[in-house]
Phi, psi and omega in degrees: 000125183283149180281137181289131182288132179291132180292141179281144175297142183267339183278151179291151176242155178262136179217152171252127188274121185271321187201189180224138177286168178294343179269000176093017178259143176288148181243124179230169174230126179237119182052042176079002182248136182287137176234128176260122189240118178305135170068009175269143185247151178307138177089354182271155169249122188227162163257139179220161177242133180294138175241341179200143176235127177242173180297316187259348182200164174239166175232151182214164177245133180300130178254319180198139175268120182268320175227109189276151171289145173301339182278351183285132177229169177281125179302141182283340184250132181289348179271000181296136182100327175268308181285138178273004183289326181234135179247350190238021180294342179276003181247137179299151182301320180298320181287325174303316178296316181296317180295322179291319176298321179296319176300314178302310185288323178292322179292323178302315182287314187288319185263313186267345182058041178221164171211145183288144175295326179225137174267122181290145172300141183293144174271119182232163181202201180300143182257354176232150178065024188268344194273112183263350182224130180198159172241111182267128176287150178224135177201135172275125182252114185300317183296329179268346181054044177204164175265125176264142177228130178155220183248165180287154172296154180299127176068024186216161174268353180282145175284140177283145176273100186252140172272331181196172174224120187280344180264346175290146180303131177287151004269009186299324183300339179261008186244020183293317177294317178302319178295320177299317180293325176297312182295327181296340180274347182283153181295330183253040188297338175277353186239030173248098188273342185197161170233122175274129181252133175215120180247135172259202183292342188231334188219166181246131178249140178236128177248111180272116178277116181244123180273355173230152179300143175281141173279170176299324178294321178299313181299318180297319179297316180294320177295318178298323178295318176300319179295322182291319188262339187083005178286149171277127188245127175236162164228157185225097180278348182217228179284182181306329181290346182269359181299128185234131177283129179256319182208138349289188182294329178224141177201140175233127175272131185211132170239157186234156171240087190303323184293345177245006176056048177229150177227155184229125168273145181210160175268154186298338178258004175293155173284122169227161177292139188284343188236102187297320183296313179293325178300317178296317178293322182296314180298315179302315182291319180301317182286329177293322180285322184286331179055058179292138179241161183297339181265000186280146167254117191242135177254132175237129180251147182061051190282343178059228183281359185100019185308320175262331187302313185289319172300321177301317181295333177290337183251328187254193179269243180281134176242127175250116188242132188233139181210148183277341183261118185298322181297322177293321177295323177299317181285330176298316180296320179295323178293323176299317180293321179301326181261009177066033181253128183233006181259023175248130177251118183260142181223145174259128179200143174282111185271012177246019174217166182306138183238021182306325185279349187291133181298332180282350182240322186298112177074008183266150176240144179229146178281323184214155182224140171234133177223147182220073187283169172288186186301331183288351178080200188224040184303320183293336183266346186307311180301325180288324176300315183294323182283350185285344183085004183296133179274335178228136176230125172253125182246116176260130191228145171247014178211105185298334180292313179288331173297316180297317177301312181291326177295321176300322177291315181297321185275308188278343180243334189241010168079022175264158170256137171273096186280317182217149173203148179192171184262163173233124184274072182288331186232071178306145179074001174244168180274002181296134179242109176259141187211171180217139181225146176247123175249138178236136182287134175081182187275000000 
């Protein structure tokens, strides 16, 4: 017999917010129990309504701010609170940076039991219209009798009804309603689940995922939309290999890193950094920290399309670059040829399993290492990093918790110093914390 769930109180409660979670929720304590409150900021006195009760914590929704934090601002987007895309629009940009830096440093101490000797100045850039890569949900909603295009509602699987998106690359952010109206005209309007967005330095590409074949009339509609907007239009009836260009007849997506005189061709569903401005600053800082020299042998792990590999080759000696996805390595080799770079050796390898047998690692020594792993980090590779003899390691991270875990191993078990670390504001107005750390061998 299941236990009956206790009804939540309906009246508002008063709370004083002590801190903020990494996800952007205010933290309070009521009668000794932790409560996480959406949109409440540290230092504030608020009224909130309970939304969920768990054994070890409760959750609440902000009802009214009684005493506001100096960092609280009016969100620039009217969809804030409904759309789950941004969690921190009510926080000033300076405070967002401070909170993210605090998250990085607290995780280093709490998880890794380490702290950097120097905190790097944060890398910042434009806070609106910055997002060049996104996956937009698409759904026909019977009750609304329309197709919605955008992001999910906060804490829900439903799509939010959005008029625009201020973080998407312009002019796409103002065309969400228009895209919904376009899809509503297609024969398979109920069978288009998503649109992949990828923008290069000059143009915007849209990949329409279609679960039913497009008719000739559908294709004509999409091509006309490409002609009207200037967008590059693809459709995808199956896996990534099925992506087909509809408009124009030929198109190449390409972004550049001018300070290193390199350019990268990519496919619309390839992984690229979402923020071009921060990506360029990030590459510049990574190479400044790594100090590549013409005599260096450098190992790069999780190299993707060669985003760091080719700039490294412009400054260093031999570069050995490794990635788990064969398609990305194929395009990385093509990008090296495109840029006339021949001192990078690319390898495909699963970096989440033992790699002792790999020819690029077995018995090999490297002067310096750069790695840019996914959110899960690089725990499997840490022993190999330490055994490589590298004097400098630059670790680019999209998850401060796994960076802290790996930093603890490098410092406390393998004799490295965490000399510098700092954040990069790759995703303004969200709780994502991107960071970079420099480890140096010995004292």
